[in-house]
matplotlib code that plots the C-alpha trace (Angstrom):
import matplotlib.pyplot as plt

x = [44.5, 43.8, 40.8, 39.7, 42.3, 40.2, 37.2, 38.5, 36.3, 33.7, 34.1, 34.7, 31.2, 28.7, 30.0, 29.7, 26.0, 25.8, 26.2, 24.0, 21.0, 21.6, 21.7, 18.4, 16.4, 18.2, 17.0, 13.1, 13.5, 14.3, 11.7, 9.4, 10.9, 10.6, 7.0, 5.8, 7.8, 6.1, 2.9, 2.9, 4.3, 1.0, -1.1, -0.1, -0.3, -4.1, -4.7, -2.9, -5.2, -8.6, -7.6, -7.3, -10.5, -12.5, -11.3, -11.5, -15.6, -16.2, -14.8, -16.0, -20.0, -19.6, -18.3, -21.1, -23.5, -21.9, -22.8, -27.1, -29.2, -28.5, -24.2, -25.4, -26.7, -24.2, -23.0, -19.7, -20.0, -20.8, -18.7, -15.7, -17.2, -17.1, -13.2, -12.8, -14.1, -11.2, -7.9, -5.1, -3.0, -5.2, -2.4, -1.8, -0.8, 2.4, 3.4, 6.7, 4.6, 2.4, 4.3, 4.9, 0.4, 0.2, 2.6, 1.0, -2.6, -3.8, -5.4, -4.3, -8.3, -8.5, -5.2, -7.2, -10.5, -8.8, -10.0, -6.3, -5.2, -1.2, -1.7, 1.1, 1.6, -0.2, -3.2, -3.4, -3.0, -5.5, -7.9, -6.7, -4.7, -1.3, 1.0, 1.1, 3.7, 3.5, 6.7, 9.2, 11.3, 7.7, 5.5, 3.2, -0.5, -2.8, -6.8, -8.6, -12.0, -15.5, -17.5, -20.1, -20.6, -19.5, -16.1, -12.6, -9.9, -6.5, -3.0, 0.6, 3.6, 5.5, 2.5, 3.3, 5.1, 3.5, 3.5, 1.0, 3.6, 3.8, -0.1, -1.1, -4.1, -6.4, -8.7, -6.1, -4.3, -7.9, -7.4, -4.8, -3.9, -2.9]
y = [-34.3, -30.3, -29.9, -32.5, -30.1, -26.6, -28.3, -29.5, -27.5, -24.6, -21.6, -19.0, -17.8, -20.3, -19.6, -15.4, -16.6, -19.0, -16.7, -14.1, -16.7, -17.6, -13.4, -13.5, -16.0, -14.3, -10.9, -12.5, -14.2, -11.4, -8.8, -12.0, -12.0, -8.7, -8.2, -11.0, -9.6, -5.6, -7.8, -10.3, -6.4, -4.8, -7.4, -7.5, -4.3, -4.5, -7.3, -5.9, -2.3, -4.3, -6.1, -2.9, -1.0, -4.3, -3.4, 0.2, 0.5, -2.1, 0.5, 3.8, 2.4, 1.5, 5.5, 6.2, 4.2, 6.1, 9.6, 8.4, 9.2, 13.1, 13.4, 17.7, 17.0, 14.9, 15.8, 15.8, 12.5, 11.0, 12.4, 10.8, 7.1, 7.7, 9.0, 5.5, 3.5, 4.3, 2.7, 4.0, 7.5, 10.5, 12.7, 16.2, 19.3, 19.1, 15.5, 14.4, 13.1, 15.5, 17.0, 13.4, 12.6, 16.2, 15.0, 11.8, 13.5, 13.8, 17.3, 19.1, 19.5, 16.2, 16.1, 19.5, 17.7, 15.1, 12.7, 11.4, 8.4, 6.6, 2.1, 1.1, -3.0, -3.1, -1.8, -3.9, -6.9, -5.4, -5.0, -8.9, -8.9, -10.1, -10.7, -7.1, -4.1, -0.8, 1.2, 3.7, 1.2, -1.0, 2.2, 3.3, 2.7, 5.8, 5.9, 8.7, 8.2, 10.0, 8.4, 11.1, 8.6, 5.5, 4.9, 4.8, 5.0, 3.7, 5.2, 3.1, 6.1, 4.3, 3.4, 1.0, 2.0, 1.4, 2.4, 5.9, 6.6, 5.7, 5.2, 5.3, 5.4, 2.2, 3.4, 3.8, 1.4, -0.9, 0.5, -0.9, -3.5, -6.5]
z = [-44.7, -43.9, -44.3, -41.1, -39.5, -40.3, -39.1, -36.2, -32.3, -32.8, -34.3, -33.5, -35.1, -33.6, -30.2, -30.8, -32.0, -29.0, -26.8, -28.4, -28.4, -24.3, -24.0, -25.6, -23.4, -19.7, -20.9, -21.6, -18.2, -15.8, -17.6, -17.1, -13.2, -12.5, -13.5, -11.7, -8.3, -9.7, -9.0, -6.3, -4.5, -6.0, -4.6, -1.8, -1.1, -2.1, -0.3, 2.6, 3.0, 2.3, 5.5, 6.8, 5.0, 6.2, 9.9, 9.9, 8.4, 11.5, 13.7, 12.3, 11.7, 15.6, 15.6, 13.6, 15.8, 19.2, 17.2, 17.2, 14.5, 14.0, 14.5, 14.6, 18.1, 19.1, 22.7, 23.9, 25.9, 22.7, 20.7, 23.2, 22.5, 19.1, 18.8, 20.9, 18.7, 15.9, 16.0, 16.0, 16.7, 15.9, 14.0, 14.9, 13.0, 14.5, 14.0, 11.7, 10.2, 8.0, 5.6, 4.3, 4.3, 2.3, -0.5, -0.3, -0.5, 2.0, 2.3, 5.9, 6.7, 6.8, 9.9, 10.7, 11.4, 13.6, 10.7, 10.1, 12.2, 11.6, 12.3, 13.9, 14.1, 17.9, 16.3, 13.5, 15.9, 17.8, 15.0, 14.5, 11.1, 11.5, 9.4, 7.9, 8.9, 9.0, 10.4, 8.4, 6.1, 5.1, 4.8, 7.4, 6.8, 7.3, 7.2, 7.3, 9.0, 7.8, 11.0, 10.1, 6.5, 8.2, 5.6, 5.5, 3.6, 3.2, 2.5, 2.7, 3.2, 1.1, -1.7, -4.4, -8.1, -11.3, -15.0, -14.4, -11.1, -7.6, -6.4, -1.8, -1.9, -2.0, -3.5, -6.8, -6.5, -7.0, -10.5, -11.1, -13.6, -13.1]

ax = plt.figure().add_subplot(projection="3d")
ax.plot(x, y, z, "-o")
ax.set_aspect("equal")
plt.show()
């Protein structure tokens, strides 16, 4: 009779083991969830930047065409037409965002030469890109145009955190293994 009384219910040891197993399962699930969220953020940033790059290349090619066959000999009128093809707000050396841009890898030379543009939500919509946000909170998308070579580099001022550190440029984000 005393033997039955001692075997009633769950022992403390069984309860502790069950809790430990549950904690292990929860920690694995949480880590997997964090990895999935991080991968989704990287893919979202890549997709947005690729969309902007594709549209920016269209505009920079049009700007290049406006310069003519010999860009070095382009007239002021040709340069003006070329500049009007580019989307975004041209960044000048006096803009507040300049220190942020230099800290993410955009050279002061590119800013000084007038190649760097800040893209707003309105600019993105004019480019035909909807659902992509460019602002202080989400990070500004920046385009560095190279009209002579008909190329564009895309940056985001917030960037994306990776194991190798923060990445801001599409060229760097492309190389992230997801």
